[in-house]
C-alpha positions as a Markdown table, in Angstrom:
| # | Residue | x | y | z |
|---|---|---|---|---|
| 1 | Unk | 0.0 | 0.0 | 0.0 |
| 2 | Unk | 1.1 | 3.6 | -0.6 |
| 3 | Unk | -0.1 | 7.0 | 0.3 |
| 4 | Unk | 0.3 | 10.1 | -1.8 |
| 5 | Unk | 2.0 | 12.8 | 0.1 |
| 6 | Unk | 2.9 | 16.3 | -1.0 |
| 7 | Unk | 6.6 | 16.9 | -0.6 |
| 8 | Unk | 6.0 | 20.6 | 0.2 |
| 9 | Unk | 6.8 | 23.8 | -1.6 |
| 10 | Unk | 5.1 | 25.4 | -4.6 |
| 11 | Unk | 5.2 | 23.5 | -7.8 |
| 12 | Unk | 6.7 | 20.3 | -6.5 |
| 13 | Unk | 5.3 | 17.0 | -7.6 |
| 14 | Unk | 3.7 | 14.5 | -5.3 |
| 15 | Unk | 5.8 | 11.6 | -4.1 |
| 16 | Unk | 4.6 | 8.1 | -3.4 |
| 17 | Unk | 5.3 | 7.0 | 0.1 |
| 18 | Unk | 5.3 | 3.2 | 0.5 |
| 19 | Unk | 3.8 | 2.2 | 3.9 |
| 20 | Unk | 4.5 | -1.5 | 3.6 |
| 21 | Unk | 2.8 | -3.4 | 6.4 |
| 22 | Unk | 1.9 | -0.2 | 8.5 |
| 23 | Unk | -1.8 | 0.2 | 7.3 |
| 24 | Unk | -2.6 | -3.3 | 8.4 |
| 25 | Unk | -1.2 | -2.9 | 11.9 |
| 26 | Unk | -3.6 | -2.2 | 14.7 |
| 27 | Unk | -1.1 | -0.1 | 16.6 |
| 28 | Unk | -0.4 | 2.1 | 13.6 |
| 29 | Unk | -4.1 | 2.7 | 13.0 |
| 30 | Unk | -4.7 | 3.4 | 16.7 |
| 31 | Unk | -1.9 | 6.0 | 16.7 |
| 32 | Unk | -3.2 | 7.7 | 13.6 |
| 33 | Unk | -6.7 | 7.7 | 15.0 |
| 34 | Unk | -5.4 | 9.1 | 18.3 |
| 35 | Unk | -3.6 | 11.9 | 16.5 |
| 36 | Unk | -6.8 | 12.8 | 14.6 |
| 37 | Unk | -9.0 | 12.6 | 17.7 |
| 38 | Unk | -6.5 | 14.8 | 19.8 |
| 39 | Unk | -6.3 | 17.2 | 16.9 |
| 40 | Unk | -10.1 | 17.6 | 16.8 |
| 41 | Unk | -10.2 | 17.8 | 20.6 |
| 42 | Unk | -7.6 | 20.6 | 20.5 |
| 43 | Unk | -9.6 | 22.5 | 17.8 |
| 44 | Unk | -12.9 | 22.1 | 19.6 |
| 45 | Unk | -11.5 | 23.3 | 23.0 |
| 46 | Unk | -8.8 | 25.8 | 21.8 |
| 47 | Unk | -10.6 | 28.6 | 23.7 |
| 48 | Unk | -10.2 | 26.7 | 27.0 |
| 49 | Unk | -6.5 | 25.8 | 27.0 |
| 50 | Unk | -7.2 | 22.2 | 28.2 |
| 51 | Unk | -5.7 | 18.9 | 27.1 |
| 52 | Unk | -7.6 | 15.6 | 26.9 |
| 53 | Unk | -5.7 | 14.4 | 30.0 |
| 54 | Unk | -6.6 | 17.5 | 32.0 |
| 55 | Unk | -10.2 | 17.2 | 30.9 |
| 56 | Unk | -10.2 | 13.6 | 32.1 |
| 57 | Unk | -8.8 | 14.6 | 35.5 |
| 58 | Unk | -11.5 | 17.3 | 35.9 |
| 59 | Unk | -14.2 | 14.7 | 35.1 |
| 60 | Unk | -12.8 | 12.2 | 37.6 |
| 61 | Unk | -12.5 | 14.7 | 40.4 |
| 62 | Unk | -16.0 | 16.0 | 39.7 |
| 63 | Unk | -17.4 | 12.4 | 39.8 |
| 64 | Unk | -15.4 | 11.5 | 42.9 |
| 65 | Unk | -15.1 | 14.6 | 45.1 |
| 66 | Unk | -12.6 | 14.0 | 47.8 |
| 67 | Unk | -10.5 | 11.4 | 45.9 |
| 68 | Unk | -6.8 | 11.3 | 46.7 |
| 69 | Unk | -4.1 | 12.2 | 44.3 |
| 70 | Unk | -2.8 | 8.6 | 44.5 |
| 71 | Unk | -6.1 | 7.2 | 43.4 |
| 72 | Unk | -6.4 | 9.8 | 40.6 |
| 73 | Unk | -2.9 | 8.9 | 39.4 |
| 74 | Unk | -3.8 | 5.3 | 39.4 |
| 75 | Unk | -7.1 | 5.9 | 37.5 |
| 76 | Unk | -5.3 | 8.0 | 34.8 |
| 77 | Unk | -2.2 | 5.7 | 34.7 |
| 78 | Unk | 0.1 | 8.6 | 35.5 |
| 79 | Unk | 2.9 | 8.4 | 38.1 |
| 80 | Unk | 2.3 | 10.3 | 41.3 |
| 81 | Unk | 4.9 | 13.0 | 40.6 |
| 82 | Unk | 3.3 | 13.7 | 37.2 |
| 83 | Unk | -0.1 | 13.9 | 38.9 |
| 84 | Unk | 1.3 | 16.4 | 41.5 |
| 85 | Unk | 2.3 | 18.7 | 38.6 |
| 86 | Unk | -1.1 | 18.3 | 36.9 |
| 87 | Unk | -2.9 | 19.2 | 40.1 |
| 88 | Unk | -0.5 | 22.1 | 40.7 |
| 89 | Unk | -1.4 | 23.5 | 37.3 |
| 90 | Unk | -5.2 | 23.0 | 37.7 |
| 91 | Unk | -5.0 | 24.5 | 41.2 |
| 92 | Unk | -3.1 | 27.5 | 39.9 |
| 93 | Unk | -5.9 | 28.1 | 37.4 |
| 94 | Unk | -8.4 | 28.0 | 40.3 |
| 95 | Unk | -10.1 | 24.8 | 39.0 |
| 96 | Unk | -9.1 | 22.3 | 41.7 |
| 97 | Unk | -8.6 | 22.6 | 45.4 |
| 98 | Unk | -6.6 | 20.3 | 47.7 |
| 99 | Unk | -8.1 | 19.8 | 51.1 |
| 100 | Unk | -6.9 | 17.9 | 54.1 |
| 101 | Unk | -8.2 | 14.3 | 53.9 |
| 102 | Unk | -10.7 | 13.6 | 56.7 |
| 103 | Unk | -9.4 | 10.0 | 56.9 |
| 104 | Unk | -5.7 | 10.3 | 56.2 |
| 105 | Unk | -3.6 | 13.3 | 57.3 |
| 106 | Unk | -0.8 | 12.3 | 54.8 |
| 107 | Unk | -3.0 | 12.8 | 51.7 |
| 108 | Unk | -5.1 | 15.4 | 50.1 |
| 109 | Unk | -8.7 | 15.2 | 49.1 |
| 110 | Unk | -9.3 | 16.8 | 45.7 |
| 111 | Unk | -12.4 | 18.8 | 44.8 |
| 112 | Unk | -13.3 | 21.0 | 41.9 |
| 113 | Unk | -13.8 | 24.7 | 42.8 |
| 114 | Unk | -17.0 | 26.4 | 41.7 |
| 115 | Unk | -14.9 | 27.8 | 38.8 |
| 116 | Unk | -13.8 | 24.2 | 38.0 |
| 117 | Unk | -17.4 | 22.9 | 38.0 |
| 118 | Unk | -18.5 | 25.8 | 35.7 |
| 119 | Unk | -15.6 | 25.1 | 33.3 |
| 120 | Unk | -16.3 | 21.4 | 33.3 |
| 121 | Unk | -20.0 | 22.0 | 32.4 |
| 122 | Unk | -18.9 | 24.1 | 29.4 |
| 123 | Unk | -16.3 | 21.5 | 28.4 |
| 124 | Unk | -18.8 | 18.6 | 28.5 |
| 125 | Unk | -21.1 | 20.4 | 26.1 |
| 126 | Unk | -18.3 | 20.9 | 23.7 |
| 127 | Unk | -17.0 | 17.3 | 24.1 |
| 128 | Unk | -20.4 | 16.1 | 23.0 |
| 129 | Unk | -19.8 | 17.8 | 19.6 |
| 130 | Unk | -16.3 | 16.4 | 19.4 |
| 131 | Unk | -17.6 | 12.9 | 20.2 |
| 132 | Unk | -20.4 | 13.3 | 17.6 |
| 133 | Unk | -17.7 | 14.0 | 14.9 |
| 134 | Unk | -15.6 | 11.0 | 16.0 |
| 135 | Unk | -18.6 | 8.7 | 15.7 |
| 136 | Unk | -20.0 | 10.2 | 12.5 |
| 137 | Unk | -18.6 | 7.5 | 10.3 |
| 138 | Unk | -20.2 | 4.7 | 12.4 |
| 139 | Unk | -23.6 | 3.6 | 13.5 |
| 140 | Unk | -24.4 | 3.6 | 17.2 |
| 141 | Unk | -23.9 | -0.2 | 17.3 |
| 142 | Unk | -20.5 | 0.2 | 15.6 |
| 143 | Unk | -19.5 | 2.9 | 18.0 |
| 144 | Unk | -20.5 | 0.7 | 21.0 |
| 145 | Unk | -18.6 | -2.3 | 19.4 |
| 146 | Unk | -15.5 | -0.1 | 18.8 |
| 147 | Unk | -15.5 | 1.0 | 22.5 |
| 148 | Unk | -15.9 | -2.6 | 23.5 |
| 149 | Unk | -13.0 | -3.8 | 21.3 |
| 150 | Unk | -10.7 | -1.0 | 22.5 |
| 151 | Unk | -11.5 | -1.8 | 26.1 |
| 152 | Unk | -10.8 | -5.5 | 25.5 |
| 153 | Unk | -7.5 | -4.7 | 23.8 |
| 154 | Unk | -6.4 | -2.4 | 26.7 |
| 155 | Unk | -7.5 | -4.9 | 29.4 |
| 156 | Unk | -5.7 | -7.8 | 27.7 |
| 157 | Unk | -2.5 | -5.9 | 27.2 |
| 158 | Unk | -2.5 | -4.4 | 30.7 |
| 159 | Unk | -3.0 | -7.9 | 32.2 |
| 160 | Unk | -0.2 | -9.3 | 30.2 |
| 161 | Unk | 2.1 | -6.4 | 31.2 |
| 162 | Unk | 1.3 | -6.9 | 34.8 |
| 163 | Unk | 2.1 | -10.6 | 34.6 |
| 164 | Unk | 5.4 | -9.9 | 32.8 |
| 165 | Unk | 6.3 | -7.2 | 35.3 |
| 166 | Unk | 5.5 | -9.4 | 38.3 |
| 167 | Unk | 7.8 | -12.2 | 37.1 |
| 168 | Unk | 10.9 | -10.0 | 37.2 |
């Protein structure tokens, strides 16, 4: 298989780029899809200066007020030091607040501020438009099947990674 790609510049001819086995690889197609989805996300939410990861963090904190940074790091598959930086940024923007945990003095309970809740409400409306564009080429049944297949792939690979890691 090949793809036609402009080599750039005015008046230059198109060059054939041979992709060999890439188009048939699940990982390659997932990566291209991820780039397209993130690009559309960025375009849809450019006015809000928010990444897909930060959006997910806001959603999780809103759905689980009082959750710890450790639990949030685990849920988002980020290491704890990265999560501290993410929360620092969201806190600096006035979207998230750290409160002393009522059950563990060593950890913080995370909650959205009223500004964070307000922003999340706006983001959710815009995300619906983004998701509609992603699913536009599929029927609702195909969309559900795709989500199921992606979930199965992720679960299977994570379980395999955990087994390989625990053997070391």
